[in-house]
MMTF fields as JSON, N, C-alpha, C and O atoms, coordinates in Angstrom:
{
  "mmtfVersion": "1.0.0",
  "mmtfProducer": "UNKNOWN",
  "numBonds": 435,
  "numAtoms": 436,
  "numGroups": 109,
  "numChains": 1,
  "numModels": 1,
  "chainsPerModel": [1],
  "groupsPerChain": [109],
  "chainIdList": ["A"],
  "bondAtomList": [4, 2, 8, 6, 12, 10, 16, 14, 20, 18, 24, 22, 28, 26, 32, 30, 36, 34, 40, 38, 44, 42, 48, 46, 52, 50, 56, 54, 60, 58, 64, 62, 68, 66, 72, 70, 76, 74, 80, 78, 84, 82, 88, 86, 92, 90, 96, 94, 100, 98, 104, 102, 108, 106, 112, 110, 116, 114, 120, 118, 124, 122, 128, 126, 132, 130, 136, 134, 140, 138, 144, 142, 148, 146, 152, 150, 156, 154, 160, 158, 164, 162, 168, 166, 172, 170, 176, 174, 180, 178, 184, 182, 188, 186, 192, 190, 196, 194, 200, 198, 204, 202, 208, 206, 212, 210, 216, 214, 220, 218, 224, 222, 228, 226, 232, 230, 236, 234, 240, 238, 244, 242, 248, 246, 252, 250, 256, 254, 260, 258, 264, 262, 268, 266, 272, 270, 276, 274, 280, 278, 284, 282, 288, 286, 292, 290, 296, 294, 300, 298, 304, 302, 308, 306, 312, 310, 316, 314, 320, 318, 324, 322, 328, 326, 332, 330, 336, 334, 340, 338, 344, 342, 348, 346, 352, 350, 356, 354, 360, 358, 364, 362, 368, 366, 372, 370, 376, 374, 380, 378, 384, 382, 388, 386, 392, 390, 396, 394, 400, 398, 404, 402, 408, 406, 412, 410, 416, 414, 420, 418, 424, 422, 428, 426, 432, 430],
  "bondOrderList": [1, 1, 1, 1, 1, 1, 1, 1, 1, 1, 1, 1, 1, 1, 1, 1, 1, 1, 1, 1, 1, 1, 1, 1, 1, 1, 1, 1, 1, 1, 1, 1, 1, 1, 1, 1, 1, 1, 1, 1, 1, 1, 1, 1, 1, 1, 1, 1, 1, 1, 1, 1, 1, 1, 1, 1, 1, 1, 1, 1, 1, 1, 1, 1, 1, 1, 1, 1, 1, 1, 1, 1, 1, 1, 1, 1, 1, 1, 1, 1, 1, 1, 1, 1, 1, 1, 1, 1, 1, 1, 1, 1, 1, 1, 1, 1, 1, 1, 1, 1, 1, 1, 1, 1, 1, 1, 1, 1],
  "groupList": [{"groupName": "MET", "atomNameList": ["N", "CA", "C", "O"], "elementList": ["N", "C", "C", "O"], "formalChargeList": [0, 0, 0, 0], "bondAtomList": [1, 0, 2, 1, 3, 2], "bondOrderList": [1, 1, 2], "singleLetterCode": "M", "chemCompType": "L-PEPTIDE LINKING"}, {"groupName": "GLY", "atomNameList": ["N", "CA", "C", "O"], "elementList": ["N", "C", "C", "O"], "formalChargeList": [0, 0, 0, 0], "bondAtomList": [1, 0, 2, 1, 3, 2], "bondOrderList": [1, 1, 2], "singleLetterCode": "G", "chemCompType": "PEPTIDE LINKING"}, {"groupName": "ASP", "atomNameList": ["N", "CA", "C", "O"], "elementList": ["N", "C", "C", "O"], "formalChargeList": [0, 0, 0, 0], "bondAtomList": [1, 0, 2, 1, 3, 2], "bondOrderList": [1, 1, 2], "singleLetterCode": "D", "chemCompType": "L-PEPTIDE LINKING"}, {"groupName": "THR", "atomNameList": ["N", "CA", "C", "O"], "elementList": ["N", "C", "C", "O"], "formalChargeList": [0, 0, 0, 0], "bondAtomList": [1, 0, 2, 1, 3, 2], "bondOrderList": [1, 1, 2], "singleLetterCode": "T", "chemCompType": "L-PEPTIDE LINKING"}, {"groupName": "LYS", "atomNameList": ["N", "CA", "C", "O"], "elementList": ["N", "C", "C", "O"], "formalChargeList": [0, 0, 0, 0], "bondAtomList": [1, 0, 2, 1, 3, 2], "bondOrderList": [1, 1, 2], "singleLetterCode": "K", "chemCompType": "L-PEPTIDE LINKING"}, {"groupName": "SER", "atomNameList": ["N", "CA", "C", "O"], "elementList": ["N", "C", "C", "O"], "formalChargeList": [0, 0, 0, 0], "bondAtomList": [1, 0, 2, 1, 3, 2], "bondOrderList": [1, 1, 2], "singleLetterCode": "S", "chemCompType": "L-PEPTIDE LINKING"}, {"groupName": "LEU", "atomNameList": ["N", "CA", "C", "O"], "elementList": ["N", "C", "C", "O"], "formalChargeList": [0, 0, 0, 0], "bondAtomList": [1, 0, 2, 1, 3, 2], "bondOrderList": [1, 1, 2], "singleLetterCode": "L", "chemCompType": "L-PEPTIDE LINKING"}, {"groupName": "GLU", "atomNameList": ["N", "CA", "C", "O"], "elementList": ["N", "C", "C", "O"], "formalChargeList": [0, 0, 0, 0], "bondAtomList": [1, 0, 2, 1, 3, 2], "bondOrderList": [1, 1, 2], "singleLetterCode": "E", "chemCompType": "L-PEPTIDE LINKING"}, {"groupName": "PRO", "atomNameList": ["N", "CA", "C", "O"], "elementList": ["N", "C", "C", "O"], "formalChargeList": [0, 0, 0, 0], "bondAtomList": [1, 0, 2, 1, 3, 2], "bondOrderList": [1, 1, 2], "singleLetterCode": "P", "chemCompType": "L-PEPTIDE LINKING"}, {"groupName": "ASN", "atomNameList": ["N", "CA", "C", "O"], "elementList": ["N", "C", "C", "O"], "formalChargeList": [0, 0, 0, 0], "bondAtomList": [1, 0, 2, 1, 3, 2], "bondOrderList": [1, 1, 2], "singleLetterCode": "N", "chemCompType": "L-PEPTIDE LINKING"}, {"groupName": "ILE", "atomNameList": ["N", "CA", "C", "O"], "elementList": ["N", "C", "C", "O"], "formalChargeList": [0, 0, 0, 0], "bondAtomList": [1, 0, 2, 1, 3, 2], "bondOrderList": [1, 1, 2], "singleLetterCode": "I", "chemCompType": "L-PEPTIDE LINKING"}, {"groupName": "ALA", "atomNameList": ["N", "CA", "C", "O"], "elementList": ["N", "C", "C", "O"], "formalChargeList": [0, 0, 0, 0], "bondAtomList": [1, 0, 2, 1, 3, 2], "bondOrderList": [1, 1, 2], "singleLetterCode": "A", "chemCompType": "L-PEPTIDE LINKING"}, {"groupName": "CYS", "atomNameList": ["N", "CA", "C", "O"], "elementList": ["N", "C", "C", "O"], "formalChargeList": [0, 0, 0, 0], "bondAtomList": [1, 0, 2, 1, 3, 2], "bondOrderList": [1, 1, 2], "singleLetterCode": "C", "chemCompType": "L-PEPTIDE LINKING"}, {"groupName": "TYR", "atomNameList": ["N", "CA", "C", "O"], "elementList": ["N", "C", "C", "O"], "formalChargeList": [0, 0, 0, 0], "bondAtomList": [1, 0, 2, 1, 3, 2], "bondOrderList": [1, 1, 2], "singleLetterCode": "Y", "chemCompType": "L-PEPTIDE LINKING"}, {"groupName": "TRP", "atomNameList": ["N", "CA", "C", "O"], "elementList": ["N", "C", "C", "O"], "formalChargeList": [0, 0, 0, 0], "bondAtomList": [1, 0, 2, 1, 3, 2], "bondOrderList": [1, 1, 2], "singleLetterCode": "W", "chemCompType": "L-PEPTIDE LINKING"}, {"groupName": "VAL", "atomNameList": ["N", "CA", "C", "O"], "elementList": ["N", "C", "C", "O"], "formalChargeList": [0, 0, 0, 0], "bondAtomList": [1, 0, 2, 1, 3, 2], "bondOrderList": [1, 1, 2], "singleLetterCode": "V", "chemCompType": "L-PEPTIDE LINKING"}, {"groupName": "PHE", "atomNameList": ["N", "CA", "C", "O"], "elementList": ["N", "C", "C", "O"], "formalChargeList": [0, 0, 0, 0], "bondAtomList": [1, 0, 2, 1, 3, 2], "bondOrderList": [1, 1, 2], "singleLetterCode": "F", "chemCompType": "L-PEPTIDE LINKING"}, {"groupName": "ARG", "atomNameList": ["N", "CA", "C", "O"], "elementList": ["N", "C", "C", "O"], "formalChargeList": [0, 0, 0, 0], "bondAtomList": [1, 0, 2, 1, 3, 2], "bondOrderList": [1, 1, 2], "singleLetterCode": "R", "chemCompType": "L-PEPTIDE LINKING"}, {"groupName": "HIS", "atomNameList": ["N", "CA", "C", "O"], "elementList": ["N", "C", "C", "O"], "formalChargeList": [0, 0, 0, 0], "bondAtomList": [1, 0, 2, 1, 3, 2], "bondOrderList": [1, 1, 2], "singleLetterCode": "H", "chemCompType": "L-PEPTIDE LINKING"}, {"groupName": "GLN", "atomNameList": ["N", "CA", "C", "O"], "elementList": ["N", "C", "C", "O"], "formalChargeList": [0, 0, 0, 0], "bondAtomList": [1, 0, 2, 1, 3, 2], "bondOrderList": [1, 1, 2], "singleLetterCode": "Q", "chemCompType": "L-PEPTIDE LINKING"}],
  "groupTypeList": [0, 1, 2, 3, 4, 3, 5, 3, 1, 6, 7, 8, 9, 10, 11, 1, 6, 6, 12, 13, 11, 11, 1, 14, 10, 3, 1, 6, 15, 16, 13, 16, 15, 7, 4, 7, 2, 17, 16, 15, 17, 16, 18, 11, 0, 19, 5, 10, 15, 15, 16, 1, 11, 6, 3, 15, 11, 11, 0, 15, 6, 5, 15, 10, 8, 6, 6, 1, 14, 10, 6, 1, 14, 6, 6, 1, 15, 6, 1, 6, 15, 6, 14, 10, 6, 6, 0, 15, 4, 11, 13, 19, 1, 19, 0, 13, 4, 15, 4, 14, 11, 1, 2, 16, 11, 7, 4, 18, 10],
  "groupIdList": [1, 2, 3, 4, 5, 6, 7, 8, 9, 10, 11, 12, 13, 14, 15, 16, 17, 18, 19, 20, 21, 22, 23, 24, 25, 26, 27, 28, 29, 30, 31, 32, 33, 34, 35, 36, 37, 38, 39, 40, 41, 42, 43, 44, 45, 46, 47, 48, 49, 50, 51, 52, 53, 54, 55, 56, 57, 58, 59, 60, 61, 62, 63, 64, 65, 66, 67, 68, 69, 70, 71, 72, 73, 74, 75, 76, 77, 78, 79, 80, 81, 82, 83, 84, 85, 86, 87, 88, 89, 90, 91, 92, 93, 94, 95, 96, 97, 98, 99, 100, 101, 102, 103, 104, 105, 106, 107, 108, 109],
  "secStructList": [7, 6, 6, 7, 7, 7, 6, 6, 1, 1, 7, 2, 2, 2, 2, 2, 2, 2, 2, 2, 2, 6, 6, 2, 2, 2, 2, 2, 2, 2, 2, 2, 2, 7, 7, 1, 7, 2, 2, 2, 2, 2, 2, 2, 2, 2, 2, 2, 2, 2, 2, 2, 2, 2, 2, 2, 2, 2, 2, 2, 2, 2, 6, 1, 6, 6, 2, 2, 2, 2, 2, 2, 2, 2, 2, 2, 2, 2, 2, 2, 2, 2, 2, 2, 2, 2, 2, 2, 2, 2, 2, 6, 6, 7, 7, 7, 7, 7, 2, 2, 2, 2, 2, 2, 2, 2, 6, 6, 7],
  "xCoordList": [0.876, -0.135, 0.791, 0.443, 2.051, 2.778, 2.767, 2.678, 2.851, 2.805, 1.548, 1.582, 0.346, -0.593, -1.659, -1.753, -2.624, -3.37, -4.657, -4.51, -5.979, -7.179, -7.496, -6.906, -8.72, -9.041, -9.917, -10.422, -10.155, -10.249, -8.719, -8.745, -7.246, -6.273, -5.773, -4.714, -6.43, -6.166, -5.411, -5.435, -4.466, -3.897, -5.252, -6.241, -5.226, -6.139, -6.325, -7.469, -5.642, -5.706, -6.433, -7.57, -5.869, -6.681, -7.981, -8.697, -8.232, -9.68, -10.629, -11.835, -9.92, -10.824, -10.872, -11.957, -9.935, -10.822, -11.746, -12.483, -11.71, -12.853, -13.813, -14.92, -13.828, -15.592, -16.002, -17.166, -15.516, -16.378, -16.552, -17.45, -15.507, -15.515, -17.11, -17.388, -18.035, -19.196, -20.1, -21.291, -19.778, -20.817, -21.288, -20.538, -22.679, -22.834, -23.014, -23.374, -22.689, -22.987, -21.226, -21.163, -20.331, -19.304, -18.819, -18.001, -19.544, -19.617, -20.347, -20.009, -21.4, -22.098, -21.485, -21.602, -20.746, -20.203, -18.833, -18.363, -18.125, -16.741, -17.324, -16.585, -18.736, -18.735, -19.306, -19.673, -19.581, -20.402, -18.982, -18.727, -18.422, -17.008, -15.536, -14.893, -15.603, -14.307, -15.013, -15.831, -14.464, -14.621, -13.707, -14.242, -12.452, -11.19, -10.898, -10.951, -10.39, -10.302, -11.214, -11.966, -10.806, -11.364, -11.419, -12.369, -10.48, -10.153, -11.103, -12.086, -11.2, -12.177, -13.109, -13.86, -13.567, -15.075, -15.565, -16.773, -14.604, -15.307, -15.449, -16.395, -14.635, -14.98, -15.979, -16.6, -16.159, -17.259, -18.76, -19.579, -18.852, -19.999, -20.075, -21.18, -19.124, -19.258, -19.83, -20.682, -19.127, -19.518, -21.089, -21.871, -21.625, -23.118, -23.992, -24.963, -23.225, -23.954, -24.352, -25.487, -23.177, -23.079, -23.582, -24.218, -23.204, -23.384, -25.444, -26.155, -25.851, -26.696, -27.769, -28.834, -27.635, -28.437, -28.507, -29.56, -27.171, -26.936, -28.046, -28.81, -27.948, -28.554, -30.864, -31.719, -30.588, -32.375, -32.473, -33.296, -31.43, -31.979, -32.35, -33.456, -31.152, -31.276, -32.767, -33.419, -33.019, -34.714, -35.467, -35.905, -35.597, -36.603, -36.346, -37.437, -35.183, -35.178, -36.022, -37.036, -35.116, -35.508, -37.587, -38.127, -38.051, -39.535, -40.026, -41.201, -39.543, -39.97, -39.288, -38.092, -40.351, -39.896, -38.94, -38.887, -38.567, -37.268, -36.463, -35.258, -36.584, -36.175, -35.386, -34.24, -36.58, -35.831, -34.477, -33.3, -34.779, -33.899, -32.534, -31.435, -32.842, -31.413, -30.669, -29.47, -31.148, -30.467, -29.916, -28.86, -31.051, -30.278, -28.918, -27.857, -29.43, -27.62, -26.519, -25.447, -26.719, -25.575, -25.581, -24.5, -26.537, -26.3, -25.359, -24.797, -25.437, -24.505, -23.323, -22.439, -22.697, -21.602, -21.136, -19.988, -21.937, -21.23, -20.828, -19.673, -21.815, -21.475, -20.183, -19.737, -19.798, -18.537, -17.335, -16.229, -17.408, -16.615, -16.091, -14.913, -17.317, -16.891, -16.479, -15.881, -16.796, -16.207, -14.949, -14.036, -14.831, -13.099, -12.445, -11.577, -12.51, -11.995, -12.053, -10.933, -12.806, -12.768, -12.217, -11.928, -11.994, -11.287, -9.484, -8.685, -9.146, -7.981, -7.494, -6.429, -8.242, -8.652, -8.147, -7.117, -9.257, -8.787, -7.317, -6.548, -6.975, -6.092, -4.577, -3.499, -4.869, -3.409, -3.893, -3.267, -4.517, -4.25, -5.105, -5.103, -6.07, -6.953, -7.99, -8.656, -8.223, -9.662, -10.631, -11.184, -10.715, -11.32, -12.932, -13.495, -13.297, -14.47, -15.366, -14.91, -16.661, -17.557, -18.352, -18.4, -18.841, -19.171, -20.054, -19.522, -21.616, -22.566, -22.069, -22.176, -21.673, -21.618, -20.555, -20.622, -19.532, -18.092, -18.42, -18.063, -19.11, -19.508, -20.329, -19.92, -21.572, -22.249, -21.184, -21.848, -20.438, -19.636, -18.94, -18.997, -18.587, -17.532, -18.429, -18.028, -19.482, -20.177, -20.594, -20.758, -20.934, -21.126, -20.271, -20.689, -19.047, -18.006, -17.968, -17.32],
  "yCoordList": [-1.402, 0.127, 1.667, 2.841, 1.072, 2.274, 3.452, 3.401, 4.58, 5.922, 6.942, 8.17, 6.067, 6.475, 6.479, 5.518, 7.86, 7.665, 8.342, 8.985, 7.793, 7.947, 9.544, 10.357, 9.639, 10.868, 10.995, 12.101, 10.131, 10.34, 10.215, 10.043, 10.261, 10.487, 9.049, 8.981, 7.886, 6.555, 5.997, 6.586, 4.718, 4.032, 3.259, 3.132, 2.748, 2.185, 0.828, 0.494, 0.309, -1.445, -1.127, -1.59, -0.128, 0.493, 0.258, -0.683, 1.82, 1.846, 0.912, 1.138, -0.331, -1.117, -2.023, -2.575, -2.248, -3.087, -2.646, -3.318, -1.54, -0.62, -0.609, -0.675, -0.551, -0.957, -1.989, -2.186, -2.993, -4.043, -3.831, -4.172, -3.26, -3.282, -3.028, -3.375, -2.599, -2.739, -3.308, -3.17, -4.018, -4.403, -3.415, -2.761, -3.535, -2.659, -0.677, 0.301, -0.748, 0.204, 1.196, 2.291, 0.572, 1.24, 1.378, 2.19, 0.389, 0.267, 1.294, 1.446, 2.004, 3.129, 4.247, 5.217, 4.409, 5.904, 5.763, 6.884, 4.91, 4.8, 5.019, 5.387, 4.722, 4.805, 5.866, 5.993, 6.957, 8.413, 9.57, 10.713, 8.815, 9.65, 9.866, 10.803, 8.07, 8.176, 8.089, 7.25, 9.307, 9.857, 9.2, 8.988, 8.804, 8.857, 7.806, 7.273, 6.675, 5.568, 4.336, 3.924, 3.782, 2.892, 1.26, 0.479, 1.107, -0.273, 0.204, -0.537, 1.215, 1.647, 1.592, 0.968, 2.436, 2.011, 0.967, 0.731, 0.136, -1.197, -2.28, -3.045, -2.51, -2.876, -2.154, -2.802, -0.676, -0.339, -0.923, -1.293, -0.876, -1.479, -2.984, -3.402, -3.782, -4.848, -5.29, -6.162, -4.418, -4.905, -4.324, -5.126, -3.493, -2.771, -3.891, -4.149, -4.926, -5.245, -6.91, -7.384, -7.528, -8.432, -8.68, -9.677, -7.634, -7.952, -7.344, -7.901, -6.262, -5.816, -6.896, -6.837, -7.843, -8.999, -10.084, -10.622, -10.394, -11.245, -10.771, -11.516, -9.141, -8.528, -8.868, -9.093, -8.612, -8.754, -10.473, -10.819, -11.432, -12.626, -12.734, -12.734, -12.8, -12.707, -12.462, -13.189, -11.173, -10.592, -11.659, -12.574, -11.581, -12.729, -14.011, -14.522, -14.887, -16.13, -15.905, -16.449, -14.806, -14.737, -15.009, -15.502, -14.714, -14.562, -16.367, -16.649, -16.979, -18.446, -19.079, -18.894, -20.14, -20.481, -22.222, -23.095, -22.152, -23.665, -23.779, -23.869, -23.79, -24.067, -22.135, -21.7, -21.597, -19.791, -19.809, -19.689, -19.927, -20.23, -20.871, -20.317, -22.098, -22.786, -22.297, -22.575, -21.508, -21.556, -20.1, -19.641, -19.243, -17.587, -18.218, -18.118, -19.148, -19.361, -19.52, -19.065, -20.316, -20.864, -19.378, -18.871, -18.886, -17.813, -16.534, -15.53, -16.98, -15.762, -16.535, -15.698, -17.795, -18.428, -17.964, -17.527, -18.019, -17.75, -16.206, -15.897, -15.21, -14.043, -13.476, -12.337, -14.751, -14.081, -14.81, -14.486, -15.481, -16.318, -15.19, -14.946, -14.589, -13.893, -12.524, -11.767, -12.121, -10.526, -10.71, -10.012, -12.043, -11.853, -12.064, -11.201, -12.784, -13.097, -11.829, -11.318, -11.225, -9.859, -8.723, -7.798, -8.589, -7.643, -7.795, -6.864, -9.381, -9.966, -9.533, -8.935, -9.828, -9.833, -8.085, -7.795, -7.02, -5.864, -5.475, -4.857, -6.015, -5.677, -5.836, -5.308, -6.635, -7.452, -6.543, -6.976, -5.76, -5.106, -5.729, -5.057, -7.099, -7.429, -6.9, -6.167, -7.361, -6.82, -8.014, -8.187, -8.993, -10.437, -9.927, -9.034, -10.762, -10.429, -11.83, -12.973, -11.425, -12.743, -12.444, -11.425, -13.715, -14.321, -13.29, -12.533, -13.117, -11.933, -10.885, -10.011, -10.72, -9.116, -8.342, -7.275, -9.248, -8.361, -7.877, -6.791, -8.739, -8.043, -7.094, -5.94, -7.313, -5.839, -4.719, -3.758, -4.714, -3.99, -3.436, -2.251, -3.961, -3.629, -3.023, -1.873, -3.277, -2.125, -1.039, -0.227, -0.785, -0.011, 1.104, 1.826, 1.016, 2.191, 3.298, 4.318],
  "zCoordList": [-0.048, -0.203, 0.118, -0.018, 0.577, 0.627, 1.369, 2.596, 0.729, 1.373, 0.881, 0.956, 0.32, 0.076, 1.265, 2.029, 1.395, 2.235, 1.001, -0.038, 1.771, 1.521, 1.852, 2.562, 1.002, 1.825, 2.983, 3.176, 3.708, 5.256, 5.838, 7.057, 5.229, 6.178, 6.539, 7.163, 6.209, 6.539, 5.677, 4.596, 5.732, 4.874, 4.277, 4.998, 2.9, 2.299, 3.04, 3.348, 3.237, 4.521, 5.305, 5.401, 6.16, 7.244, 7.209, 7.55, 6.49, 6.073, 5.323, 5.237, 4.692, 4.144, 5.47, 5.654, 6.359, 7.544, 8.34, 9.061, 8.215, 9.275, 8.394, 8.926, 7.229, 6.374, 6.917, 6.569, 7.816, 7.953, 9.81, 10.579, 9.984, 12.057, 12.359, 13.507, 11.748, 12.513, 11.555, 11.835, 10.313, 9.627, 8.268, 7.543, 8.193, 7.123, 7.762, 7.106, 8.887, 9.4, 9.003, 8.445, 9.38, 8.893, 7.151, 6.718, 6.38, 5.571, 4.627, 3.453, 5.241, 4.828, 5.241, 4.491, 6.415, 6.315, 5.669, 5.475, 5.316, 4.584, 2.919, 2.007, 2.763, 1.292, 1.034, -0.134, 1.964, 2.07, 2.499, 2.12, 3.258, 3.701, 2.37, 1.897, 2.201, 1.153, -0.076, -0.452, -0.756, -2.287, -3.226, -4.314, -3.129, -4.293, -4.174, -5.283, -2.929, -3.235, -3.15, -2.268, -4.672, -5.36, -4.347, -4.4, -3.7, -3.045, -1.875, -1.879, -0.811, 0.247, 0.125, 0.875, -1.209, -1.537, -2.123, -2.111, -2.766, -2.607, -1.575, -1.762, -0.439, 0.529, 1.46, 2.302, 1.308, 1.774, 1.551, 2.392, 0.001, -0.685, -0.347, -0.003, -0.395, 0.09, 1.236, 1.407, 2.182, 3.684, 3.393, 3.902, 2.915, 2.976, 2.888, 3.6, 1.311, 0.489, 1.482, 1.509, 2.181, 2.52, 4.055, 4.394, 4.917, 5.977, 6.356, 7.192, 5.547, 5.157, 4.742, 5.356, 3.81, 3.772, 4.844, 5.187, 5.402, 6.632, 7.71, 8.323, 7.814, 8.561, 8.922, 9.778, 7.311, 6.622, 7.228, 8.075, 6.577, 6.32, 8.401, 8.943, 8.978, 10.528, 11.254, 12.004, 10.728, 11.141, 10.612, 11.309, 9.618, 8.822, 9.507, 9.76, 9.992, 10.457, 11.841, 12.281, 12.369, 14.07, 14.2, 15.191, 13.422, 13.756, 13.254, 13.49, 12.897, 12.461, 13.549, 13.775, 14.515, 15.445, 15.41, 14.544, 16.233, 16.169, 14.7, 14.935, 14.081, 12.421, 12.172, 12.061, 12.182, 11.941, 13.204, 12.864, 14.226, 15.33, 14.855, 14.815, 14.522, 14.263, 13.269, 13.307, 12.209, 10.7, 11.081, 10.646, 12.225, 12.415, 12.625, 12.01, 14.082, 14.273, 13.675, 14.076, 12.454, 11.509, 10.652, 10.355, 10.374, 9.578, 10.632, 10.194, 12.065, 12.804, 12.711, 12.893, 12.51, 12.806, 11.366, 11.279, 10.206, 8.799, 8.759, 8.467, 9.062, 9.424, 10.438, 10.577, 11.064, 11.874, 11.332, 11.766, 10.692, 9.97, 8.688, 8.427, 7.98, 6.794, 7.294, 6.529, 8.674, 8.96, 9.16, 8.72, 10.105, 10.268, 8.837, 8.709, 7.829, 6.75, 6.133, 6.112, 5.695, 5.051, 5.637, 4.878, 6.94, 7.368, 7.396, 7.288, 7.589, 7.179, 5.816, 5.662, 4.918, 3.319, 2.911, 2.3, 3.477, 3.267, 3.664, 2.927, 5.197, 6.105, 5.194, 5.467, 4.178, 3.542, 2.237, 1.269, 1.946, 1.008, 0.011, -1.02, -0.086, -1.382, -1.592, -0.86, -2.92, -2.913, -3.316, -4.402, -1.873, -2.352, -2.266, -1.634, -3.046, -3.453, -2.783, -2.737, -2.319, -1.572, -3.277, -3.967, -3.475, -4.932, -5.555, -6.367, -5.235, -5.334, -5.092, -5.953, -4.408, -2.935, -3.75, -4.36, -3.557, -4.797, -6.129, -6.586, -6.711, -8.536, -8.23, -8.353, -7.795, -7.331, -6.236, -5.848, -5.973, -5.199, -6.513, -6.839, -6.897, -7.886, -8.887, -9.069, -9.635, -10.15, -10.006, -10.916, -8.299, -7.852, -6.97, -6.065, -7.482, -6.655, -7.646, -7.408]
}
């Protein structure tokens, strides 16, 4: 990444990691704050899409007794694994794409 800073004043890999820190919320913040850096905007949009979808799915599953709760728990585990993976990949400076969300993010940055 080198000496380049984003418009936020952060190194791109740090800003990319922070896009995932609080899920879609920090993704939304960085998407609107960062205007220049394509790497950061990609991770911000991917965070919005991935964790926004997981949040909606968890809300839907939470109202379904038993099976929904079990699936919601599994979704939570998946979300935790994705959260760690995406933060690590962003910190390493990689534009790691989650299958469907990464393509969407790339088109909308």
